[in-house]
N, C-alpha and C positions, 0 to 999 in steps of 0.2 A: 574466450580466446585462450589457447594453451600457451603457457609461458615456457620459453626455451630453457633447457637446463643451465645454459651459460649465464643466465640472469640471476637465478635464485638457487642457492646451494641445495644439494640433495637432502641433507639433514633437515633443513627448515621445511622443505616441501613435504617430506615424509612425516615430520612432526605435525604440521598443519592438517594433513590428511587424517592422521590418527586422532587428533583432537576433534575433528569434525565427525568422524565415523564412530568414535567411542571405543574402538578396539583395534589392535594391530591387524587381526585377521581381516576385519572389514575394510581397513585402509589398504591392505595388500590387494584385496579383490578390486578395489576401486582403481588402484595404481597399476594393476595387472603385473605384479611382481611377487616374489616369495615373501612370506611373513618374516622369515629370518633376516632378510635384507632390511626391512622396515625397522625391526627391533634393533638391529646392529647400529643403524644410523641414529636412532633415538638415544641409545646408550652412549654413543660417542658424543652426542650433543650434550647430554646430561653431565658426562665426565668433563667436557670442556668448560661448562658453566659452573661446575662444582656444586650442583644441587639438583634434586629430582624435579622433573617437569610433570610427572604423573604419579598418582597413587594407583598401584596395581591391585585390583580386587578381582581375583579369578582372572577371567579374560577381559574384564572391563578395564578401561583406562580413564581415570578421572583426573582432571587437571589440578595440579597444586596451585598455590597462589602465584608462584614464579611462572608456572605454565600458562596461567591466564594472562599475565603481563606479556609474556613472549608471544602468545597467540594473537593478541590484539595488535602488536607491532608487526608481526609477520603478515597478518591479513592486510594491514595498511600498506606494507611493502609490496605485496602481490598486486593490490589494486593500483599502486603507483606504476608498476611495470606494465600492467595491462593497459592502463590509460595511455602511458607513453608510447607503447607499441601501436596502439590503435591510432593515435594521432599521426605517428610516423608513417604508418601504412596509408592513411588518408592523404598525407602530403606527397607520398610517392605515387599516388594515383591508383593504389591497389583496390580502393573502394571496399574496404572491409570494416567500415564503421560499425559502431555498436552503441546502443542507447539502453540504459537500465531505467525502468520506470516503476515507481511505486504508486498505487492508487487506492482510494477508498472504494468500497464495493459498488455503490450506485453508479459511479462513473464507468465501471467495467462492464455493465450490462449492455448498453446500447451505444452510448456516446463514444467511448474509447474504441470499441471495435470498428465503428464507422470511420473514425480518424485513422486508425491503424491500417485498415483496408486501403484507403486512399493513399496513405503514405507509402505503403509497401509497393503499390502499383507504380508510384513515381520514383521511388528509391529502393529497388529490389535488392541491392547489395548491402544495405544497412540492416544489421541484425537488431531485433528488439527483444529485450528480456523484461518480463512483466511480473510484478508481485502485487497481489491484492491483499490488503490488510486494513486495519482501522486507522482513522485519521491521524492520531498522534504518532502512531508507528510510522506513517508515511513521512512525516517531517523528520523523525529520528533517523530513518534510513537515508534521507537526502543529506542530513547534517553529518552523518558518519561515512558518507560516500558509498554506501551500499546501493544507492540509486542516484542517477544523474538528475532526474526530474521527478516531481511528485504532485499528484492531484489529491488535494486534501480539503477538509471543511473546518472552518473556525479553529485554526491551530492555537493551542494553549500558549505556545511560545514560538517566536520567529528568529531567535538568536542564531546568527550565522547563516541566515537564509535571505534570499531576495525573492520578491513576488514578480513573476513574469506575466501573470494575468490574474485578474480577480473579477468575479461577477456575483452580485447578490441575488439570491433565489428565494422565492416565496415558499413558506412552509404551509402545508395544508394537511387535511385529513383525506385519506383515500378509502373509498367504499365501493361496494358492488353497485351496479346500476339500479337495483331494486331496493336500496336502503332507504328508510324513511327520511333521513336527513337531506336527501337531494331535493326535497320540496321546499327547503328553507332558503331565504334570500341570503342570510348571514349565518355562519356557524362559528361557535366558540369552543374552546377546549372543554368548558363545562357541559355544553350540549353533547359533545362526543362521548365523554366518560359516563354518560347516562346509559350508554350501550356497551356491550362487550368490546374491549379494545386491546390492541397489542402495544407494547411500550418498548422503546429502544433500551438496550442494556447499557450499563456503565462502560465507558470507553468509546461509545459512539458520540460524535459531536452534537448530534441532534438531542441527545439526552439532556445536556446542560441547558439548552434553549427551552425545552419543554418543562424541565424542573422549575425554572424560574417562574413560570406561569402556574404550574400545578401547585406550587406552595401556597398560593392565595386561595385555593379551594379547600373548604372545610371537609375533612374526612373523605377524600376522593375514593371512588370505587377502585378496587384493585384490578390490574390488568389480567386478562385470561392468558396472556403470554408475554414474557419478557425475553427478548432475543437480541443477539448481536449481528443479526443478518436482516437487512432491509428487504432482501429478496424473499425471505421466508415470510415475513410479516405481510408483504404485498400479496403473496400467494394466499395467505389466510383471508385477507380482505377480499380478494377476487372470488373466493369461494363463499363469501357472505358470512364467514365465521366471526368476523370482528372488524373494527375500524383500525386502520394503521396511520402512522404519521410520517411524512417525508416531503421532499420537494418533487418536482416533476421528473427530475433526472433519475433514470433507471426504470421508469414505468412508461416511457414514451410510446412503445408499441401497444400496450394495454389501453392507454388513453385513446389512442387513434382507433383501436378496434372496438372501443366502447365497453370493454370488460371491466374497466375501473373508471371511477369518476373522481376527479380532484376537486376538493372543496377548500378554498383558501380559509385559513383561520383568521378571524377578525380581532383576536385578543391584542390589545394595544401594547402589552408588555412582551409579546412574543417577537424576538428579533428575527431579521432575515438570516438565512443560511448563507455563508460566504464561501463560495467555491474558489479555490486558489490553485494555480500552477506555480510551484516553488522550485528553486534551484539553490545550490550552495553559493554563498556570497564571497567566500575566501579564495576561490580558484576559478580560472577561466574555463568555460565549458568546451568540450571537444568540438571540432567542426560538425560531426554527425549530430551531436546534441543540439547545437545551434540550429541546424537545419530542421530537426524535429520540433524544437520549441517554436520556431517561426511558423511551421506548418500548423501546429495546434492553435496558436494565437490567431492566425488568419482564419482558421475554421470557426473558432468560437466567436470572433467578431462578426462574421458573416452569417452565423447561425445562432441567434440569441436563444438562451435556454428557457426564459420565462414566456 
């Protein structure tokens, strides 16, 4: 949503645009105004504050310590106005609601598109903005109000967050339909790493769960691939190149088509993966966010993931 000039001063808007773009020329293109106008506003702001906001290196504009402090506050102010205007428009019946969502990758493959398609059909006037990232980045985006809601796994911290929904998911090995392991009644992590396997990179929530069990194995075989993308590892498994590890979320279509087989891991130390929908606890959600949250929770309760 565009903020009207009456709400936020020109100098602060031009400063934020330059900080985000990294140069005055790039900010001017984004704002569709002359570079000299942007530079003039920034110089006026620096003069008023009595200290530089940027280090000027050629055409590049690098934030100083003061600039970083001001940018953080400016972004918070911009979000405050956007949120306020959004709620006011909803109360006026203009139906211009907006929901910002952050999500872990696996949720974005099949589960979330299905939810979004149904939601957009029911509420076509509510805009959705989606960011796909790693689990801990999801919680940080919600905590810092860059996102209204977040789909995450096993968050390392829940400070400042409320859990709107939680479901425990079984972790397993995924293999091609002709893999030798599908003949076994039970499969352990030790069984799997006897074959070529892919392993989640640090930063993925599943890595911590697997590491706890892998540490008990003497001199485990090294993975053929370490990646921060579950989708890439699932594709490798589908081609028969390796075993991958994850929940059923994100590979629903391949399991249904029979191009992948899910083998639950029977290791007693391996915890369940906890999928959570989180929101910020220190502020009330907008009407549009409340509508979307209810839609998600209703969907997940009537469509179990395990």
